[in-house]
N, C-alpha and C positions, 0 to 999 in steps of 0.2 A: 506492499500500500504505499503509497507516494503520500507525503503532506505537503504542503504550500502554507508559508507563512503569508498572511495579508494583514493591511492595516485598515479595519473600516473606519469611514469618516462620513458620519452622518449629517449633514447639512439642514438645518431647519429654519422654518420661515419664522422672523417676526412676526408678534401679534401686535405690533403698532403698525403695520403696513397694511393700506387694504386697496385692493387691484390685484392686477397682475405685475409680478414681480420673477425676474429670470433670477434661477439658481443657476449658480456652477454645477457645470458636466450634470443638468438634469439633464440633457439630451444623448446622451450616449445610455443611460438607463432606459430612457423612453425607445429609443431605435432598436436597441436589441427586445425588448419586451414586443414590440411591434415585430421584429424576424421571428418571433417564436409564435406570435400570436398567428400566423401567417398559417403556420402548419396545424390541419385538423384535428390531428392526435394531440396536438398541445394545446388545445383550446377547453377541452372536457376533459372529466377525469375519468379516461378512457382504461386505462392500466393497473390492474389489483397491486402490482407490487411498484414501490417506489423507483426502483433499479432501473425498471421498462418506464416511466415517464423521466428519469434522467437520460438513458438512454435516446429516445425521442427528440426531448431538448436536446442534446450533443448534436444530434442529424440534424433539428431546423437551422442550428447556427453552424454546421459543416456547408450544407449548402449553398448560402451567402456567401461564405469565405472563399469557398470554392469556385463561386461564378467568379470573384475580385479578384482569383489570383489566376485565372484562365484568361480574365480580357486584361492583361497586363502581357500576355505572352505575345511573341512576334507570331503573326501568320504562318502558317505552314504552306510552300511551295511545292 
C-alpha cells in the first residue's frame, strides 16, 4: 500500500461578505467534480463496494487526462 503525504487547506468564506466572491483554487475542485459527474456510473451510487466506486472515479479522471495527453502528441504520418 502506498502512502501519500497531503496538506489539506480549507478555504472558508467570510461571514461579513455578501454576494459572490471568488475563492482561491475553487475552480480546480469544481472542474474535477464536473469531470467525474460526466460519467453515468459516478453520478449515482451503483456500486456495492467503495473500492468499485473508487475505480470508477479513477476511470472518469483517466479519460480526460488521456485526451489531454493525446492532443499534445504530433500527428502520425
